[in-house]
C-alpha positions as a printed NumPy array, in Angstrom:
array([[ -1.749, -22.281,   3.235],
       [ -1.542, -23.596,   6.797],
       [ -1.665, -21.585,  10.022],
       [  2.139, -21.339,  10.327],
       [  2.468, -20.012,   6.789],
       [ -0.333, -17.518,   7.429],
       [  1.417, -16.304,  10.578],
       [  4.633, -15.853,   8.597],
       [  2.782, -13.316,   6.434],
       [  2.117, -11.333,   9.59 ],
       [  5.776, -11.38 ,  10.519],
       [  7.253, -10.642,   7.103],
       [  4.656,  -9.313,   4.638],
       [  7.28 ,  -8.194,   2.127],
       [  8.354, -11.798,   1.515],
       [  5.064, -13.664,   1.68 ],
       [  2.55 , -11.026,   0.63 ],
       [ -0.381, -12.44 ,  -1.348],
       [ -0.254, -11.403,  -4.986],
       [ -3.84 , -10.641,  -6.008],
       [ -6.62 ,  -8.765,  -4.249],
       [ -8.624, -11.992,  -4.257],
       [ -5.778, -13.854,  -2.533],
       [ -5.567, -11.175,   0.159],
       [ -9.277, -11.468,   0.874],
       [ -9.271, -15.251,   0.695],
       [ -6.378, -15.566,   3.156],
       [ -7.289, -12.574,   5.295],
       [-11.028, -11.784,   5.157],
       [-10.461,  -8.961,   7.641],
       [ -8.771,  -6.968,   4.832],
       [-12.027,  -6.742,   2.849],
       [-13.084,  -3.536,   4.636],
       [ -9.673,  -1.959,   4.018],
       [-10.004,  -2.574,   0.286],
       [-13.499,  -1.095,   0.279],
       [-12.279,   1.94 ,   2.215],
       [ -9.516,   2.468,  -0.347],
       [-12.064,   2.116,  -3.17 ],
       [-10.184,  -0.884,  -4.583],
       [-12.359,  -3.166,  -6.706],
       [-12.739,  -6.436,  -4.82 ],
       [-15.045,  -8.152,  -7.322],
       [-13.986,  -7.76 , -10.926],
       [-10.583,  -6.442,  -9.836],
       [-10.017,  -9.386,  -7.506],
       [ -7.672, -10.851, -10.093],
       [ -5.514,  -7.707, -10.154],
       [ -2.289,  -7.545,  -8.193],
       [ -2.161,  -5.227,  -5.221],
       [  0.583,  -3.25 ,  -6.958],
       [ -1.602,  -2.721, -10.035],
       [ -4.587,  -1.686,  -7.928],
       [ -2.432,   0.804,  -6.013],
       [ -1.084,   2.28 ,  -9.248],
       [ -4.599,   2.649, -10.667],
       [ -5.849,   4.393,  -7.508],
       [ -2.656,   6.447,  -7.074],
       [ -2.016,   4.82 ,  -3.677],
       [  1.381,   4.221,  -2.141],
       [  1.971,   0.458,  -2.252],
       [  4.074,   0.296,   0.931],
       [  1.524,   2.307,   2.927],
       [ -1.277,   0.095,   1.669],
       [  0.592,  -3.075,   2.67 ],
       [  1.164,  -1.544,   6.119],
       [ -2.574,  -0.833,   6.467],
       [ -3.46 ,  -4.37 ,   5.426],
       [ -0.827,  -5.878,   7.708],
       [ -2.074,  -3.805,  10.653],
       [ -5.604,  -5.054,  10.01 ],
       [ -4.374,  -8.66 ,   9.925],
       [ -2.292,  -8.224,  13.075],
       [ -5.181,  -6.567,  14.937],
       [ -7.528,  -9.352,  13.918],
       [ -5.072, -12.075,  14.951],
       [ -4.357, -10.347,  18.272],
       [ -8.052, -10.006,  19.073],
       [ -8.657, -13.619,  18.028],
       [ -5.891, -14.79 ,  20.366],
       [ -7.275, -12.685,  23.222],
       [-10.704, -14.26 ,  22.799],
       [ -9.322, -17.775,  23.354]])
C-alpha cells in the first residue's frame, strides 16, 4: 500500500479499513497501543478480523474503528507537524 492509499484510509476508514488485526498493526503501528488497551490479542489473534475481535470482547465495532482512526489521524498530524 502506498502513501496515497494509506491516507485514503484516514479519510474514509469504512471503505478501506484493514481486515485483520495484523493488517491494522502492519499498516498503522500506532494502533498497537489501542489494541493492547482494549485487551485485543495482537499476537495469536493477529489473523482475526477486527469485527470478530470486537464481538469476542463485546466491543462496539464502530466505536473501535473511531478510536483506531483517531490514533492514526493524530499520528499523521504530529508526523506532518514535525516536518
